[in-house]
N, C-alpha and C positions, 0 to 999 in steps of 0.2 A: 504493500500500500504506500504510494508516494505521498510525501508530506504536502506536495502541491495540489494533490487531488482532493476534491470535496467529498466528504462523507457526512451525512446528517446525523444529528443527535437522535432523531427518531423519524420513522416513516409512517405517515398516515395514508391509508388506502381506502378510497371510497368503495363501499361494498359493491356497487354496480360496475366498478372498474376492475374487479378482482380477477376476472377470467380472461382479460385481454392478454395476448402474447407478450406485449411490451411490459405489462405489469409483472409478469412472471420473470422476464429477463432482468428487470431492475431489481426485484427482490432477490434474485440469485446473485447478481453482481454487487449488491450493497453489503452482503455478508451478514455478520451477527449483530446488525443494528436493530434495536427494538422496533417493532412495527405494531400498528393498531388499526383494526378495520373499523371504519366509521360510516354512519348513514348519511350524515350531512356535513360536508366540508365547511359550511358557513359557521357552524358552531365552533370549530377549531380556529377559524379565522378570527372570530370575535374574541376568543380567549387570548389569542396572541395580541390583539389590538388593545388589550388591557395593560400590556407591558409599557414600561417607561420609554424604552427605545424600540418602537414597533418594528421598524425595518431590520434593525440588528437582531432582534429576537426571532423574527420570521425566517431569517437566513439559516437558522440552525435546524430547521425542519423541512422535510420533503413531503409534498402532497402529491399523491397519484390520483388523478381524476380524469373526467372526460371533457373535451372541448364541446360546449353546447352550441356555440355559434360558428363563425367562419374561421377556419385556420388561415386562410389566405386573404390578404387585404392590400390595397394600394398603400404605398408609403405615405404617411400623413405629412406631405411636403408643406412647408411653411407658406401660407398665403402671401401673394405679392412678391415672392422670390422665385427664381428659376428652379424647377424640380427636375428630376432625372428619370421619371416614369418607372420607378422601382416598385416591385411587389415584395411584401414581407410575409414570411410563414411564422406564425406564432405557435410553436410546439411547446416550448418551455417558457415559463414566466419567472422573472426575477433572476438574480445572479448572486452566486456566493461571494464574489468580489465586493468590495465596499468603497468605491471611488467617491471622493467628497462631492464631486460635481454631478453625480449620476441623476438623470432626470427621473429615473424609476422611483426615487424616493418621494417624488411629488405625484407621479402618474398612477402608480399601481394601488388598487384598493385591496388587493390580496397580498400580504407581506411574505407568505411562505414561498419557498422554492417549489415550483409547481410543474409537473409534467402531464401533458394530455396524451392519453394512451390509445384513443380510438383512431388508430392509424388508417384504417380503411376509409374513413370519412375524409382524411387528408388526401389520400391518393385520388379519390373521386373528385374532390374540389379542384385539385391540380389538373386533372384530366380535362375538366370543363373549362378552366381558365386557358390552358394551352391550346385547346381546340378553338376557342373563341378568338385567340390571338394568333392563329396559325400562320397568318400572312406577314408577321413581323417577328423580330427577335425580342424575347422577353428577358429582362434582367430581374432576377428574383433571389431572395436570400433569407437566411435566418439571422438572428443576432440583434434584433431591434428591441425586444422586450426581455431578452436574456442572452447570455453569452452562448455562441453556437457550439463550443467544445467543452465548456466547463463541466458539464455532466456526462460527457461522451463515454467515459469509462463505465458509467452506470447504464446509460440508455442505448449506446452504440448507434445513436441517430445518424452519425456521419455515414456509416456503412449502408443503411437503408436509403438515405437521401441520394447519395452518389449513385447507387444502383438504379434508382428511379430516374434520375436526371440524365445519366449517360445515354439513355435510349431516346432522349428527346432532341429533335433537330433544331427547334426554334427557341432555345432557351440558354441563357448563361446563369448558372447557379453559384451563389457565393455563401461560404461559411465564414463568419466574422468572429474573431476571438481576441482576447487579451491573454490567453493561457498558452501553455506549451503541451497541452493534452492531445498529442498527435499520434499516439500509438496506433489507433485504428486507421487513421489516415495513411500511415506508412504501410499498412497491410493491404490497402485497397489499390486495385489497378487504376492508374491515373485516367481521367476523362478530359478531353480537350475543352469541354464546355463547363468545367468546374473550376472555380477560383477559391483558394483558401487565403483569407485575408486577416491581417493583424491591425489592431489599433495601436498606434505608437504615440509617444510624446517625448519631451526632453527628459534626460535622465533625472533631473531635479524634480520635475512634476510627477514623473512615474513613482519616484521614491516617496515623495511627500503626500501625494494626493490619490494614489491608486492602491489603496490598502488591500493586501491579499493577492495582488497580481505579481507574476514573475517580472524580473527586471527587463528593461528594454533589450539589453544584450541577449538575454535568454530567449525572448520572443523572436528576435532576428535570427538567432541560431536555429530555432525551430522552423522558421520560414525557409532558411537555407536547406534544411533537410527535406522539407516538403517539396521545394523547388527541384532539388536534385532527384527526388523520387519521380518527378515528371509532371507535377501539377503546376499550373499557373498560380502566382501569388498576387495579392493586392495589399495595399496599405492605406490606413486612414489616419491622418493627422487631424484629429477632431475629438475634443476641442483643443485648438491651439490657444495656449494661455500665456498672457503677459506675465513675466516674472524677471527678477534681476538677471542680467546676462542672457536674456532669451535668445538673442541672435546666435551667440556661440553655442547655446544649448541645443537649438534645433539643427544648426549646421553640423554639430558633432554627431547627432543621431543619423542624419541623412548621409553623412560620410560613412559611418559604420554600415548602414543599410546597403548602400550602393557598392561598397567594397566587399560585401558578404554575399548578397543575393544577386544572381544573374539578372540584370535589368531587361534582357531580351525576353525573360519569362515573367515579367511583372505586367499584369493585365491593366492595372490602373493605380493611381494614388489620388485620394481625395483630400481636400483641405476644408476645414470649417473652424471658424473662431468661436471662442467660448460665448455661449448665449444661454439664457435661462429665463423661465417665467419669474416674475417678481416674487411670487409666493414661495418659490423654492429657497429663497435667501434665508428665511427664518428657519427652515428645516436644516439647512447646512450649518447655520450658526449654532443651532441646538445640538446637532449630532457631531460636529467637528469644530469645536470652539477655537482650535489653534490655526485653522486655515486662514489664509489672507486673500485668497483668489476672488472673493466676492466684494472686496473693498476697493477695487479699482474704479476708474471713471467709466460709467455706462450710460447709454441713452436708451430710450424705448424705441425699438425698431418698428417697421411697418406691420409686423406680426404681433406686436405687443410684448415681445421678449426683450429683456435687457441685453444690450450688445455693446462692444467697444465702438467708439466714434468711427465713422466711415474712413476718415484719413488714416487713422491708426490701423484699422483692419487692412486697409490697402497696403500700408507699410509692412505689416506682418506677412501678407500674402506675397508681395513682390520679392521680399527677402527669401522666403522659403521656396518659391518657384525658382528663383535664381540659384539657390543652393542645389536643388534637384538637378537642374540643367547643368550646372558647373561640375557636379561630381559624377556625371555619366548617365544621367537620366534624360537625355535629349529626346528620345523617342517614346518615352512612357506617357500614355494618356493621363492628363491631369484634369480634375474637375472640382468645382466648388459645391459644397453641400449648403443649400439654403442661402444663396447670395443673389445680389441684384445684377442686372445687366451691366450697370456701370462698373461694378467690381470686376466682372468678367472682362469687359473691354480694356480696362486699365491694367489689370494684373496678368491676363492671358493673351490679350491682343486680338481676341475674337469673341463673338457672342453666339451661342447655339441658337439656331432658328427654331425654337420650340423644343418640346420634349423629344420628338422623334429624331431630330438632328443630333441631339446629345446622345440619345440611345444608340444611334448608328455609330457614333464616335467611340462609345464605350464597348460596343459589341465587336470591335475589330479583331479580338482574339479568334473569333469563329472564322474569320476570313483566312 
């Protein structure tokens, strides 16, 4: 059992989810962890909500249940900023890591680490979506409401998902993580339309603000191994956070990345600056009283979120784009997450002509 792997203090299994194959797999892989069969997950959720630190308490427990709604949804792109026509699969909810800036602290009403096990409903919903979108390339991924690989030693989700998507011609599938939980990935035959991606930050931010996550160097080394196995890799510098010596900090990581991972096998790198709903600030203050990242100068953006001033965001982006190009990433597709046309024009030198244009740019690995 690796120290870096998550094992819950206890597993709660919804009674009506007990006979699903994925439930049996998780219970086998979790080992001698106490488990309890429950009728109503809401009762457990309400008990956890009585804790002083609800999110912190919830991360200690694993809930196995069914997805009652849609597994697959369009990415909730920020209104009035350019989106990238991405679809997200919500198999797992919540994350055992505990980053200070995490939006899930504000967004999730269920604080437990949760796995939805009614996998046949997922395949059916994906079949419908991909048939409906059969005349274009769809970008789709996990990792929006939970880390794609943090639970992979328990769920083996990566094996199932790659097996499903490798047979689909009109899709690029992305697994996004901050972990080094790649054992299953290294066992799978690579698929040309599957991208394994890592969220990265400066060494200082990773150390101070990304509690429980492996170091940036460890993530990049995991990416190297996955790349050499034959998978394409992706990287997300999001959120880019202003801090003392930020220029040197981000250049250092980009230098390590592009000296370690073959840039020809990097599908894309995304950039997004720190942004958050105003109501998240109080949660961060309460849970992480030592952090300083929320006390910078922010303005309210078009979407209502607090952001750095546009001139400063532009400075951040120009520098980081320059570092990527300078250290050997001249051909790597770059894109912004939730940014305006003006930022695209000034930092990248071009503007996508709508979502389909950006989609085609980022789908180039299939070509």
